[in-house]
Each structure stands twice: as C-alpha cells, then as structure tokens.
C-alpha positions as CSV (number, residue, x, y, z in Angstrom):
1,M,45.6,58.8,36.3
2,S,49.1,60.0,36.3
3,D,50.0,63.6,36.3
4,Q,52.5,62.7,33.5
5,V,50.0,61.3,31.1
6,L,51.1,63.8,28.4
7,D,54.4,61.9,27.7
8,P,56.8,62.7,24.9
9,G,54.9,60.5,22.5
10,G,51.4,61.3,23.8
11,R,51.1,57.6,24.0
12,A,47.8,56.0,25.1
13,Q,47.9,54.1,28.4
14,S,45.6,51.1,29.2
15,P,43.3,51.8,32.1
16,P,42.9,49.3,34.9
17,G,41.1,46.2,33.8
18,R,42.1,46.4,30.2
19,A,44.8,44.5,28.3
20,P,46.4,42.8,31.3
21,G,49.4,41.9,29.3
22,G,49.8,45.2,27.6
23,A,51.1,45.4,24.1
24,A,54.9,45.8,23.9
25,R,56.0,48.8,21.8
26,P,58.4,47.8,19.0
27,A,62.1,48.8,19.3
28,G,62.8,52.1,17.7
29,D,59.4,53.6,18.5
30,P,59.9,57.4,18.1
31,A,57.5,58.1,20.9
32,F,60.3,57.8,23.6
33,H,63.6,59.6,23.7
34,G,66.5,59.9,26.1
35,R,66.5,58.6,29.7
36,A,69.3,56.1,28.9
37,R,71.0,56.8,32.3
38,E,67.7,56.3,34.2
39,L,66.9,53.1,32.3
40,K,70.3,51.7,33.2
41,A,69.9,52.6,36.8
42,L,66.5,50.9,37.0
43,R,67.9,47.7,35.5
44,E,70.8,47.8,38.0
45,D,68.3,48.3,40.8
46,I,66.5,45.0,40.0
47,A,69.8,43.1,40.4
48,R,70.8,45.1,43.5
49,A,70.9,43.0,46.7
50,G,67.9,43.9,49.0
51,L,67.8,43.8,52.7
52,D,66.4,40.3,52.7
53,T,69.2,39.0,50.4
54,L,71.9,40.7,52.5
55,S,70.5,38.9,55.6
56,G,70.7,35.5,53.9
57,R,67.0,35.1,53.2
58,K,65.2,34.9,49.9
59,S,62.8,37.8,49.4
60,A,59.2,36.9,50.1
61,R,57.8,39.8,48.2
62,A,58.2,41.4,44.8
63,R,60.9,43.9,44.2
64,V,59.7,47.5,44.1
65,L,61.2,50.2,41.8
66,L,60.2,53.8,42.1
67,I,60.3,56.6,39.5
68,A,59.8,60.0,41.1
69,G,59.3,63.2,39.2
70,G,57.1,66.2,39.2
71,P,54.0,66.8,36.9
72,G,55.0,66.6,33.3
73,S,58.5,65.1,34.0
74,G,57.9,62.0,31.9
75,R,57.7,59.5,34.8
76,T,54.8,57.4,33.2
77,A,56.6,57.3,29.8
78,L,59.8,56.1,31.5
79,A,57.9,53.4,33.4
80,E,56.2,52.2,30.2
81,E,59.4,52.1,28.3
82,F,61.2,50.2,31.1
83,A,58.3,47.7,31.3
84,R,58.6,47.2,27.6
85,Q,62.4,46.6,27.9
86,V,62.1,44.0,30.7
87,A,59.0,42.3,29.1
88,D,61.0,39.1,28.2
89,D,61.9,38.6,31.9
90,Y,58.2,38.8,32.9
91,P,56.4,36.6,30.4
92,D,53.0,36.9,32.1
93,G,52.8,40.6,31.0
94,V,52.1,44.0,32.5
95,L,49.3,44.9,34.8
96,R,48.5,48.6,35.0
97,A,46.7,50.7,37.6
98,R,46.5,54.4,38.2
99,L,46.3,55.3,41.8
100,T,45.4,59.0,41.5
101,R,42.8,60.7,39.2
102,P,43.1,64.1,37.6
103,G,42.5,66.8,40.3
104,G,44.3,64.8,43.0
105,R,41.6,62.3,44.1
106,T,43.1,59.0,45.1
107,V,41.6,55.8,43.8
108,P,40.5,53.5,46.7
109,T,42.8,50.6,47.1
110,A,39.8,48.2,47.0
111,R,38.8,49.6,43.6
112,T,42.4,49.2,42.3
113,A,42.6,45.6,43.5
114,R,39.2,44.7,42.0
115,D,40.3,46.2,38.6
116,L,43.5,44.2,38.7
117,L,41.7,41.0,39.6
118,A,39.4,41.7,36.6
119,A,42.4,42.1,34.4
120,L,43.5,38.7,35.6
121,G,40.2,37.2,34.6
122,T,38.9,36.8,38.2
123,S,37.0,38.8,40.8
124,G,36.5,39.1,44.5
125,A,33.2,38.4,46.1
126,P,30.7,41.2,46.0
127,G,31.2,43.6,48.9
128,S,34.7,42.3,49.7
129,D,36.7,44.9,51.7
130,E,40.2,46.1,50.9
131,E,42.0,43.4,52.9
132,E,40.0,40.6,51.2
133,L,40.6,42.0,47.7
134,T,44.3,42.6,48.1
135,A,44.7,39.1,49.6
136,A,42.8,37.7,46.6
137,L,45.1,39.7,44.3
138,R,48.3,38.3,46.0
139,K,46.9,34.8,45.6
140,A,46.1,35.3,41.9
141,L,49.7,36.5,41.3
142,S,51.3,33.6,43.2
143,G,53.6,31.6,41.0
144,R,53.4,34.1,38.1
145,R,55.8,36.6,36.6
146,F,54.1,40.0,36.1
147,V,55.2,43.6,36.0
148,L,52.8,45.6,38.2
149,L,52.9,49.2,37.0
150,L,51.3,51.5,39.7
151,D,51.1,54.9,38.2
152,D,50.9,58.2,40.2
153,A,51.0,56.8,43.8
154,A,50.0,59.5,46.3
155,D,51.1,57.8,49.5
156,P,53.1,54.6,50.4
157,E,50.1,52.8,51.7
158,Q,48.6,52.6,48.2
159,V,51.7,50.8,46.9
160,H,52.4,48.7,50.0
161,A,48.9,47.1,50.0
162,L,49.3,45.9,46.4
163,I,52.8,44.4,46.5
164,P,52.6,40.7,45.6
165,D,53.9,38.0,47.9
166,E,55.8,36.7,44.8
167,H,59.5,37.5,44.4
168,D,59.4,36.7,40.7
169,C,57.0,39.7,40.1
170,L,58.2,43.3,39.8
171,V,56.4,46.4,41.1
172,L,57.1,49.6,39.1
173,A,55.6,52.6,40.8
174,T,55.6,56.3,39.8
175,S,55.1,59.1,42.2
176,E,55.8,62.8,42.6
177,G,58.1,62.2,45.6
178,P,59.7,59.4,47.6
179,L,57.5,56.7,49.1
180,T,59.3,56.5,52.5
181,G,56.8,54.0,53.8
182,V,57.7,51.3,51.3
183,P,60.7,49.3,52.5
184,D,63.8,48.7,50.5
185,V,63.0,51.1,47.6
186,R,65.2,53.9,46.2
187,P,63.6,56.5,44.0
188,C,64.9,57.1,40.4
189,A,64.5,60.9,40.4
190,L,63.7,62.6,37.1
191,G,64.8,66.0,35.9
192,G,64.5,67.5,32.5
193,L,65.6,65.7,29.3
194,D,69.0,66.4,27.8
195,T,69.1,68.8,24.9
196,A,69.4,66.2,22.2
197,A,66.5,64.1,23.5
198,A,64.4,67.2,24.0
199,V,64.9,68.3,20.4
200,E,63.8,64.9,19.2
201,V,60.6,65.2,21.2
202,L,60.0,68.6,19.7
203,A,60.7,67.4,16.2
204,H,58.4,64.4,16.7
205,H,55.4,66.5,17.7
206,A,56.2,69.4,15.4
207,G,56.0,67.1,12.4
208,G,59.7,67.3,11.3
209,R,63.3,68.2,12.1
210,T,63.8,70.8,9.5
211,R,63.1,73.9,11.6
212,F,65.3,72.6,14.4
213,T,68.2,71.6,12.1
214,V,68.4,75.0,10.4
215,D,68.4,76.9,13.7
216,P,70.1,74.8,16.5
217,V,70.6,77.8,18.7
218,A,66.9,78.6,18.8
219,A,66.2,74.9,19.4
220,R,68.4,74.9,22.5
221,S,66.8,78.1,23.6
222,L,63.4,76.6,23.3
223,V,64.5,73.5,25.2
224,E,65.7,75.8,28.0
225,E,62.4,77.7,28.1
226,C,60.6,74.3,28.4
227,A,63.2,73.2,31.1
228,G,63.4,69.9,29.3
229,R,60.0,68.9,30.7
230,P,58.4,66.4,28.3
231,A,54.9,67.7,28.8
232,A,56.0,71.3,28.0
233,L,57.9,70.1,25.0
234,V,54.9,68.3,23.7
235,L,52.8,71.4,23.9
236,A,55.5,73.4,22.2
237,G,55.7,70.9,19.4
238,G,52.0,70.9,19.0
239,W,52.0,74.7,18.7
240,L,54.6,74.5,16.0
241,A,52.8,71.7,14.2
242,S,49.7,73.9,13.9
243,R,51.8,76.8,12.5
244,P,54.0,75.5,9.7
245,K,55.4,79.0,8.9
246,A,56.3,79.9,12.5
247,S,60.0,79.7,13.5
248,V,61.5,78.0,16.5
249,A,63.1,81.3,17.6
250,D,59.7,83.0,17.5
251,L,58.2,80.4,19.8
252,A,61.2,80.6,22.2
253,R,60.8,84.4,22.3
254,R,57.1,84.2,23.0
255,L,57.5,81.8,25.8
256,H,60.3,83.9,27.3
257,A,58.1,87.0,27.2
258,L,55.2,85.5,29.2
259,P,55.2,86.8,32.7
260,P,55.9,84.3,35.5
261,G,52.9,83.2,37.4
262,E,52.2,81.7,40.8
263,E,53.3,78.3,39.4
264,H,56.9,79.3,39.5
265,A,57.1,78.5,43.2
266,Q,55.7,75.0,42.5
267,G,58.3,74.2,39.9
268,L,55.8,74.3,37.1
269,R,56.9,77.5,35.4
270,A,57.9,75.9,32.1
271,L,54.7,73.8,31.8
272,A,52.5,76.7,32.9
273,R,53.9,79.0,30.3
274,A,53.6,76.4,27.5
275,F,50.0,75.7,28.5
276,R,49.2,79.4,28.7
277,L,50.6,80.1,25.2
278,V,48.7,77.2,23.6
279,H,45.5,77.9,25.5
280,E,45.4,81.6,24.6
281,E,45.9,81.0,20.9
282,L,43.1,78.5,20.6
283,P,39.9,79.6,18.7
284,P,37.6,81.4,21.2
285,P,34.8,78.7,21.0
286,A,37.3,76.1,22.1
287,H,38.3,77.9,25.3
288,R,35.2,77.1,27.3
289,M,35.1,73.4,26.1
290,L,38.7,72.9,27.2
291,R,38.0,74.3,30.7
292,L,34.9,72.1,31.0
293,L,36.7,68.9,30.0
294,V,38.2,68.8,33.5
295,L,34.7,67.9,34.7
296,A,34.9,64.6,32.8
297,P,34.9,61.7,35.2
298,A,38.3,59.9,35.5
299,G,39.6,62.4,32.9
300,C,38.0,60.3,30.1
301,V,36.5,62.2,27.3
302,D,34.7,61.4,24.0
303,A,32.6,63.6,21.7
304,H,29.4,62.8,23.6
305,I,30.8,64.0,26.9
306,A,32.3,67.1,25.3
307,S,29.2,68.0,23.4
308,A,27.1,67.6,26.6
309,L,29.5,69.7,28.6
310,A,29.8,72.5,26.1
311,G,26.2,72.3,24.8
312,C,27.2,71.8,21.1
313,S,26.7,69.1,18.5
314,V,28.6,65.8,18.6
315,T,30.2,66.6,15.2
316,A,31.5,70.0,16.4
317,A,32.7,68.5,19.7
318,Q,34.7,65.8,17.8
319,G,36.4,68.4,15.6
320,T,37.4,70.4,18.7
321,L,38.7,67.3,20.5
322,D,40.8,66.5,17.4
323,L,42.2,70.0,17.6
324,F,43.1,69.6,21.3
325,A,44.8,66.3,20.7
326,A,46.9,67.8,17.8
327,Q,47.9,70.6,20.2
328,G,49.0,68.2,22.9
329,L,46.1,69.3,25.3
330,L,44.6,65.8,25.2
331,R,46.0,62.4,24.5
332,S,44.3,59.6,22.5
333,A,43.3,56.7,24.7
334,E,42.3,53.1,24.0
335,G,38.6,52.8,23.3
336,P,36.1,50.4,21.7
337,R,36.5,49.4,18.1
338,H,33.0,50.8,17.4
339,G,31.9,54.3,18.2
340,L,33.7,57.6,18.9
341,P,37.4,57.9,19.8
342,E,38.2,58.3,23.4
343,Y,40.7,60.8,24.9
344,A,42.2,61.5,28.3
345,V,42.8,64.8,30.0
346,P,46.4,65.0,31.1
347,G,46.7,65.0,34.8
348,C,49.5,67.5,34.7
349,L,47.2,70.0,33.0
350,A,44.2,69.4,35.3
351,P,45.3,72.0,37.9
352,F,45.5,74.7,35.2
353,L,42.1,73.8,33.8
354,V,40.5,73.8,37.3
355,A,41.9,77.3,38.0
356,L,40.5,78.6,34.7
357,L,37.1,77.0,35.3
358,Q,36.9,78.6,38.8
359,D,38.0,82.0,37.5
360,R,35.9,82.3,34.3
361,D,32.7,80.2,34.8
362,K,29.8,80.8,37.2
363,P,29.0,77.9,39.6
364,S,25.5,77.7,38.1
365,E,27.0,77.3,34.6
366,V,29.3,74.5,35.8
367,L,26.4,72.8,37.5
368,L,24.3,72.9,34.4
369,A,27.2,71.5,32.3
370,R,27.6,68.6,34.7
371,A,23.8,67.9,34.7
372,R,23.9,67.8,30.8
373,M,26.8,65.4,31.0
374,L,25.1,63.1,33.4
375,E,21.9,63.1,31.4
376,R,23.7,62.2,28.2
377,T,25.5,59.4,30.0
378,V,22.1,58.1,31.2
379,R,20.7,58.1,27.7
380,Q,23.8,56.2,26.4
381,L,23.4,53.6,29.2
382,Q,19.7,53.2,28.3
383,A,20.6,52.7,24.7
384,C,23.3,50.2,25.7
385,R,20.8,48.2,27.8
386,A,18.1,48.3,25.2
387,T,20.4,46.8,22.6
388,A,20.5,43.7,24.8
389,E,16.7,43.4,24.8
390,P,14.7,41.3,22.4
391,V,13.9,42.9,19.1
392,D,10.2,43.3,19.8
393,S,10.6,44.6,23.4
394,P,9.4,48.1,24.4
395,A,13.0,49.1,25.1
396,R,14.1,48.3,21.6
397,K,11.1,50.3,20.2
398,R,12.2,53.3,22.3
399,L,15.7,52.8,21.1
400,A,14.6,53.5,17.5
401,G,13.5,56.9,18.6
402,L,17.0,58.0,19.9
403,P,19.4,60.0,17.7
404,K,21.7,57.8,15.6
405,A,24.8,59.0,17.5
406,L,23.4,57.4,20.7
407,R,22.5,54.0,19.2
408,F,24.8,51.0,19.0
409,P,24.9,48.9,15.8
410,T,25.0,45.5,17.6
411,R,24.7,44.0,21.0
412,E,28.5,43.2,20.9
413,A,29.3,46.8,20.2
414,A,27.2,47.9,23.2
415,A,28.9,45.4,25.5
416,E,32.3,46.5,24.3
417,W,31.4,50.1,24.9
418,L,30.2,49.3,28.4
419,D,33.3,47.3,29.3
420,S,35.7,50.0,28.0
421,R,33.8,52.9,29.6
422,L,33.1,51.1,32.9
423,P,35.9,52.9,34.9
424,M,34.6,56.2,33.7
425,L,31.0,55.3,34.4
426,L,31.8,54.2,37.9
427,A,33.8,57.3,38.5
428,A,30.9,59.4,37.2
429,A,28.5,57.7,39.6
430,V,30.8,58.3,42.6
431,L,31.4,61.9,41.8
432,A,27.7,62.6,41.2
433,V,26.7,61.0,44.5
434,E,29.5,62.6,46.6
435,D,28.7,66.1,45.1
436,G,25.2,66.1,46.5
437,E,23.8,68.8,44.1
438,L,22.5,66.5,41.4
439,D,21.0,63.6,43.4
440,T,18.2,63.0,41.0
441,Q,20.6,62.6,38.0
442,A,22.9,60.6,40.2
443,R,20.1,58.1,41.1
444,R,19.1,57.8,37.4
445,L,22.7,57.3,36.4
446,V,23.3,54.5,38.9
447,S,20.0,52.9,38.0
448,A,20.8,52.9,34.3
449,L,24.3,51.5,34.9
450,V,22.9,48.7,37.1
451,R,20.4,47.7,34.4
452,A,23.0,47.9,31.6
453,L,25.4,45.7,33.6
454,I,22.7,43.1,34.4
455,A,21.4,43.1,30.7
456,H,24.9,42.4,29.3
457,R,26.6,40.4,32.1
458,G,23.8,38.8,34.1
459,E,23.3,39.4,37.8
460,E,25.8,36.8,38.9
461,A,28.7,38.1,36.8
462,A,27.8,41.8,37.4
463,A,27.5,41.4,41.2
464,P,31.0,42.7,42.1
465,E,30.1,46.0,40.3
466,L,26.5,46.1,41.5
467,Y,27.4,46.0,45.2
468,P,29.2,49.4,45.2
469,L,26.5,50.9,43.0
470,H,23.8,49.9,45.4
471,E,25.9,51.4,48.2
472,L,26.0,54.7,46.3
473,V,22.3,54.7,45.9
474,L,21.9,54.0,49.6
475,G,24.0,57.0,50.4
476,V,21.8,59.3,48.3
477,V,18.5,58.0,49.6
478,V,19.6,58.2,53.2
479,R,20.8,61.8,52.6
480,R,17.4,62.6,51.1
481,D,15.5,60.5,53.7
482,L,13.7,58.5,51.0
483,K,12.5,55.5,53.0
484,L,11.1,53.5,50.1
485,E,14.3,53.8,48.2
486,Q,16.3,53.0,51.3
487,A,14.4,49.8,51.7
488,A,15.0,48.8,48.1
489,A,18.7,49.5,48.2
490,L,19.2,47.7,51.5
491,L,17.3,44.7,50.2
492,N,19.5,44.6,47.1
493,L,22.7,44.8,49.2
494,A,21.5,42.2,51.6
495,D,20.7,39.8,48.7
496,L,24.3,40.3,47.4
497,D,25.6,39.7,50.9
498,T,23.7,36.4,51.1
499,R,25.1,35.2,47.8
500,A,28.6,36.2,48.9
501,G,28.2,34.0,52.1
502,R,27.8,36.9,54.6
503,P,24.5,35.9,56.2
504,R,25.1,37.9,59.4
505,T,25.7,41.1,57.4
506,A,22.6,40.3,55.3
507,L,20.4,39.9,58.4
508,A,21.4,43.4,59.7
509,R,20.6,44.9,56.3
510,Y,17.3,43.0,56.0
511,R,16.2,44.3,59.4
512,R,17.1,47.9,58.4
513,A,15.2,47.4,55.1
514,L,12.2,46.1,57.1
515,D,12.2,49.2,59.3
516,A,12.5,51.5,56.2
517,A,9.7,49.7,54.4
518,R,7.4,49.9,57.4
519,S,8.2,53.6,57.7
520,A,7.3,54.1,54.0
521,G,4.1,52.1,54.5
522,D,5.0,49.8,51.5
523,P,3.6,46.3,52.1
524,L,5.4,44.7,49.2
525,L,8.8,45.7,50.4
526,T,7.8,44.9,53.9
527,V,6.8,41.3,53.1
528,R,9.9,40.9,50.9
529,A,12.1,41.8,53.9
530,L,10.2,39.5,56.1
531,E,10.6,36.6,53.7
532,S,14.3,37.4,53.2
533,L,14.8,37.3,57.0
534,G,13.1,33.9,57.1
535,G,15.2,32.6,54.2
536,T,18.5,33.8,55.8
537,Y,17.7,32.2,59.1
538,Q,16.8,29.0,57.2
539,E,20.3,29.1,55.6
540,L,21.7,29.4,59.1
541,E,19.6,26.4,60.1
542,D,17.9,28.4,62.8
543,W,14.6,26.8,62.2
544,E,12.6,28.5,64.9
545,R,13.5,32.0,63.8
546,A,13.0,31.1,60.2
547,A,9.5,29.9,60.9
548,D,8.7,33.0,62.9
549,W,9.7,35.4,60.1
550,Y,7.9,33.3,57.5
551,G,4.8,33.3,59.7
552,R,4.9,37.2,59.8
553,A,5.2,37.3,56.1
554,L,2.3,34.9,55.7
555,S,0.2,37.2,57.9
556,V,0.8,40.1,55.5
557,R,-0.1,37.9,52.5
558,L,-3.3,36.8,54.2
559,A,-4.3,40.3,55.0
560,R,-3.7,41.3,51.3
561,N,-5.6,38.2,50.1
562,E,-2.8,36.9,47.8
563,P,-3.6,33.1,47.4
564,A,-0.6,32.2,45.3
565,E,1.8,33.8,47.7
566,Q,0.0,32.3,50.7
567,A,0.4,28.8,49.3
568,R,4.1,29.4,48.6
569,L,4.7,30.6,52.2
570,Y,2.7,27.7,53.7
571,G,5.1,25.5,51.7
572,R,8.2,27.3,53.1
573,L,6.8,27.0,56.6
574,G,6.2,23.3,56.0
575,A,9.8,22.8,54.8
576,V,11.3,24.6,57.8
577,H,9.2,22.6,60.3
578,C,10.1,19.4,58.5
579,Y,13.8,20.3,58.9
580,A,13.2,21.0,62.6
581,G,11.5,17.6,63.0
582,S,8.1,19.1,63.9
583,W,6.1,16.7,61.8
584,G,2.7,18.0,63.0
585,E,3.4,21.6,62.1
586,A,5.0,20.5,58.8
587,M,1.9,18.5,57.9
588,R,-0.5,21.3,58.8
589,N,1.4,23.8,56.6
590,W,1.8,21.5,53.7
591,R,-1.9,20.6,53.9
592,A,-2.7,24.3,53.8
593,A,-0.4,24.8,50.8
594,A,-2.0,21.9,49.0
595,A,-5.5,23.3,49.7
596,G,-4.4,26.7,48.3
597,Y,-3.1,25.2,45.1
598,R,-6.2,23.1,44.7
599,R,-8.5,26.2,45.0
600,M,-6.4,28.0,42.4
601,R,-6.6,24.9,40.1
602,D,-2.8,24.7,40.0
603,D,-2.4,20.9,39.5
604,R,1.4,21.1,39.4
605,G,1.6,23.1,42.6
606,H,-1.0,20.8,44.2
607,A,0.9,17.7,43.2
608,R,4.2,19.0,44.6
609,A,2.6,20.0,47.9
610,L,1.0,16.6,48.2
611,G,4.3,15.0,47.5
612,E,5.9,17.0,50.3
613,M,3.1,15.9,52.6
614,A,3.9,12.3,51.7
615,R,7.5,12.9,52.6
616,V,6.6,14.3,56.0
617,Q,4.3,11.3,56.6
618,E,7.1,8.9,55.8
619,Y,9.5,10.7,58.1
620,A,6.8,10.6,60.8
621,G,6.6,6.8,60.5
622,R,3.3,6.6,58.6
623,P,4.3,4.9,55.3
624,E,0.8,3.7,54.4
625,E,-0.6,7.2,54.6
626,S,2.4,8.4,52.6
627,L,1.7,5.9,49.9
628,R,-2.0,7.1,49.6
629,T,-0.9,10.7,49.5
630,C,1.6,9.9,46.8
631,E,-1.2,8.3,44.7
632,E,-3.2,11.4,45.0
633,A,-0.2,13.6,44.1
634,L,0.5,11.3,41.1
635,S,-3.1,11.9,39.8
636,C,-2.5,15.7,40.0
637,A,0.8,15.5,38.3
638,M,-0.8,13.5,35.4
639,R,-3.4,16.1,35.0
640,A,-0.7,18.7,34.9
641,G,1.2,16.7,32.3
642,D,4.5,17.0,34.3
643,R,6.3,13.8,33.4
644,R,9.4,14.5,35.5
645,L,7.2,15.1,38.6
646,Q,5.4,11.9,37.9
647,A,8.7,10.0,37.7
648,A,9.8,11.5,41.0
649,L,6.6,10.5,42.7
650,Q,6.9,7.0,41.2
651,M,10.4,6.6,42.7
652,R,9.2,7.8,46.1
653,M,6.4,5.3,46.0
654,A,8.9,2.6,45.1
655,D,11.1,3.5,48.1
656,T,8.1,3.4,50.4
657,L,6.9,0.0,49.0
658,D,10.4,-1.4,49.7
659,R,10.1,-0.3,53.3
660,L,6.7,-1.9,53.4
661,G,8.1,-5.2,52.2
662,D,6.7,-5.2,48.7
663,P,9.7,-5.3,46.3
664,A,7.6,-6.5,43.3
665,A,5.4,-3.5,43.4
666,A,8.5,-1.3,44.0
667,R,10.0,-2.7,40.7
668,I,6.9,-1.9,38.8
669,R,7.0,1.7,40.1
670,R,10.7,2.1,39.2
671,G,10.0,0.7,35.8
672,A,7.3,3.3,35.3
673,A,9.7,6.1,36.4
674,D,12.4,4.9,34.0
675,R,9.9,5.0,31.1
676,L,8.8,8.5,32.0
677,L,12.4,9.7,32.3
678,S,13.5,8.1,29.1
679,D,10.9,10.1,27.3
680,T,11.8,13.3,29.2
681,P,15.4,14.2,29.1
682,G,16.6,16.2,32.1
683,V,17.0,15.7,35.8
684,A,14.0,14.7,37.8
685,Y,12.8,16.5,40.9
686,E,14.9,15.8,44.0
687,I,13.8,12.7,45.9
688,R,14.9,12.5,49.5
689,S,14.5,9.1,51.1
690,S,16.5,9.8,54.3
691,L,15.5,11.9,57.2
692,P,16.4,15.6,57.0
693,K,19.0,16.9,59.4
694,D,17.8,18.1,62.7
C-alpha cells in the first residue's frame, strides 16, 4: 500500500485483484486539485522518444513513467488522476497493485503477479515461482492496452519484473525516490501543492470555503505550515471540519507552536505536526484504538478488526472508525456490498502509529490484541465456510449460535466478503506465521481460510491460493517439530504439485511426508504417502517403482485388516502390471481384488474386477477365457443393477466374439449394449480393445 494513500480527496483505491478496469472518475471531481504542470509533463513523457526509438527500433516493452515523492506528497493521487485522463488511450482499463505495505514490508513479486493475473480473469499454476508468474502475466497482457499502476515501489526490481512485453501498454509507477535500475525512465518529482490548490484541498475537507475566503492571509499561513503536503492538508481540513467554530488562523498558530520533532530531518515535519495535533485532540478512548490499528494486516480495517484489537463492541468500534475517517486518519476503501465498511490505514501515517505503539503499549498488551484479532478472524472464516454448507449440516447449526454481527445473510454475501478480504486474510496469515509468537492461532487461521476457500471456490479453483497457505502451515509445524502436521502439509503440497504437472517435486515431498508420518507413528498418513508415491510413479510410467510402492501400501492395509482398501490396492497393482505387460502378475492381483470384493458382497466392485481380469486374459492371448470371465462379470453387474457396466461388458464381449470369428453373436451383444445405454443416459465405462502401452 502506498505511503501516500491519504490523498487530497481521501479517495479509495482498489486493491490488487479487484476491479481490473477501475472506474474512471468524472471530470470536475473535487477530490483532486492542482498538479497541472506535472500532468502535462507526464503526457509529454509518453510521447518522448525512448532509447529504442532513437536507435531506429520499435520498443518491445511498455513505456514506464515514474512519479517520485515523499510520504504524503500526493504521488498516488496524481497517478490515479493521470490514469483517468489517459483512459481513452488504453481501452482495456487500469490494473493496480501496491508493492509495499504499511510499515515498509515489500509485497513479493510473485504475489503481485498472481493478483494481477486474477484481475485479468486467469491464474498461474499452483506453486508457480516468480519467473513463471511474471511470464504468464506478460503473456496475458500481450496484444492488449492496459495502464499498469504500480504503487509505492521500494526497489527497481519490483517494477522491472512486471513490465509487459507490449509497447501498447503503459506502466505508471510511484516511488519515494528514483528507480535507477529501470531503463529509460525519468522521475516526475513532486513537491508541495501551490497555494491555490492547497487551499482547495483544505476547503474540500473542512466542509466549505467560507473560513478561507474571509481570511486569505491565515489560509496562506496554514498552507505554509503544512508545506503544501496533501496528507498534512487533509488532516488540517479534517481538524477544521470537526470544529466549525475554530478559525483558520487559530489552527495555523497551533501548528506553528508545536515543537519540532525527530521527523524534521526526514522531511516529515509538516505531516508529523499535523498528525500530532489531530491525535492529541482525539477523545482519550480513541487514542489506543488508533495506535492498535497499525497491527491490522495489509492496513485493512473494519469494525470487527478494530473491536477485536481494542477489546470493545463492534458498534463502538464502528463509531470510532467513522470519527477517524472524518478526521483524515483513515480512508474509506472499497468493500463488499454487504457487511461493515472497510477502511485503510494511510501508509504515510504508519511510522507515527508504530512509534506511538512501541512507546505507550506493553509488548504483552500488543500480543494480546493481535491474538484477539486473529481469533475474531478465525470465527468470521468459520461463519463464512458454514454459510456454504447444507442447511441441515452441523456447521450451519453451529452458525446459528454465533453473534449476529459474525453471520452472513446469504452464501453470496459470504463469498463476496471472502473475495474482497482475501488480500487482508492472506497478509494476516503470513504475518501470524512469520511472527512465531502465536503459532496456534496462526495454524487455526490458515486452516479456517483453507476450508472457506474450498467451500466457496472448490479445490481446483482455490488451488493457487491453497498452495502458499499449505507452505505457511509447513513452516509453523517444522518450527514446532510437529511430525504429524508436517506429514499432512507435505501431502497436501505434493498433491497440488501433482495436479500442476510437477511430479518430480511431488515425489520429493511425498518421501518427506512418508518420513514424517513414520516418525509420528501414524499408519493412515503413512499408507497415504505410500499410495501417493505409487500413483506418481504410475503417472511417470515407471511401472516397476509404482508396483513397489503400491505393494508396500498393501502390506500396511493387510496388517490393519482393511478389506476394502486391500481390494482397491490389488486392483491398482493389477493395472500397473497390465501396463507393464506382466500378464501373470496382473491376473494374480485382479483375481485377489475380485475375491476381496466377493467376500465383502460388493457386486459392482466384483464385476469391475472380473472385467479387468477379462481384459488381461484377452491381452495375454486367451480370448475364450476372457469371454467366460466376462459372462461371470456380467452376472455380477446385473445383480448390482449397474446398467452402464453391463453395457460396457456386453461391448467387450462383442469385440472378443469378433476376434473369435462369430460376428452374429457380436451383433447380438452390441444390440444388448445399445438397449442398455438408450435407457441409461451418460457415458459408459471405458472399454479398451487395444493393448496398453508398454
């Protein structure tokens, strides 16, 4: 999030992944004032010949413009205004990403690229690294005309990795200083606003021009005290708005009387004084809440987070947040249509809030506040997940016992809340895990977030977000040396690697999971790891190793006396040996599977196992035996009432009869299969009539 989020209009900015096109502000919007010279310079910089053009080549990459300014200088507001003005030249819209969070933490480039891909309606494969995601982003932007607004870049590498290979796109970056590592870019350096524009900002936030019109000298003096800094002007205007009888001259005198602090050397004197004045005159109960808001992940705050941090009611927290927003200490942010309003902590004020928190609150009190916030977030996620469950499910019954403020009216409202709060929730999980002091709450938070994502999006669609969450859990359980949880996290990650087409990475994780499960003495996770190793080697067509691992898993199932699992694993072994061309081993295992299903009186499973036995017999060159086995399988399928399986077996028998030179009988079998399928819509079981690959 940019240090300059508290812009002259206090305007909400769309977080990454929301509103890819961005809504253009109408002409004449009073939220932006001044900067005509800078806007003209930026337009001229687009048309300026770059190094590629001067050398006679067409630029292969997007043009990069840079707006540089210190905290509270209005760099984000200028970038948004310029993006609005050039919107007609870039019809695909504006993509936004913040590269630094409040407090100075940079956002990983992989996270930014994934958010931008989500805004474009696509996603990278789960577990993709930075290079893969940025390549996917460049591909998605190819042939399109976007403005890519990269707010608050901390270093040139963040910007360089995201520049599209598309000359019809425009990259608009903001930063505190020049990005010397980005080629062919000149910074548009920002100072303070001119007096006329600064007075307009003050009047807009103070609620009218009257006080400034009647005392223009005091207005100019106030602008000087604020050094023309938009963020300081917003705070000053908010102070005046809350005191209708106060004069502009009185505010200027009070700011001037404040002693200079350490911020003077950092060029933040005006902003620091304005913040100090507003903060000191807040009602005493609000002081502590304001300090604690800097703990909010990604700087995103609503009444639930504020009430949990401060230990007060949601209603009281909402009233205090409204007060902060009116004073310019928070800005309104885009949130869900249902539920409580969302606010953002201005990045330019975060250092002051951190200093106050460290000076006035004990570490134990801060830790307790963070624990309350994580617990509240967990309960919200549990309510979000429960809303997606069936009405008569235990989760929905537990949901009825939660306070009304934590419940969601509909599944759609819960899904909308989850989507809008996802950047904050992911940031909360990262911070909780990296901190290391609240590992139990961190694990509960990640678990609740994983379940909510799966409930609302499904495992396949949620996989890109699940992967980093499982990695977070793995970090916690490794730190705590929790072997059982290590095995589970590694298995989850390996499953996602397998689906993403990274079998070698999956194999390494399955082996680590197997070691952890054995150390924990958990047979279920052990056998799951063994089976997963067998399945991965099967995907790699390494039949020998696949059979070996399936055999080890079968040994565990035999020792635990689990007939159903034994029959299933015998079937997997039979399939692997069939692929390998080991007909004898394949027959032995399918026969064992059929026997297991028969003992369990599972007619459907028995029929399918016999059908596979018939397939192997045919591959082995014994069609008469195959035909007899198919007859037996058909009888089992009829007892099971599985018409599709009956049709598949009839078709297999028809193919076998053709090979045996009996086309008339084959036609009868195919006719029977057609009648079965005409009464049973849907696809029949797969019928392979050719030899499997070696």
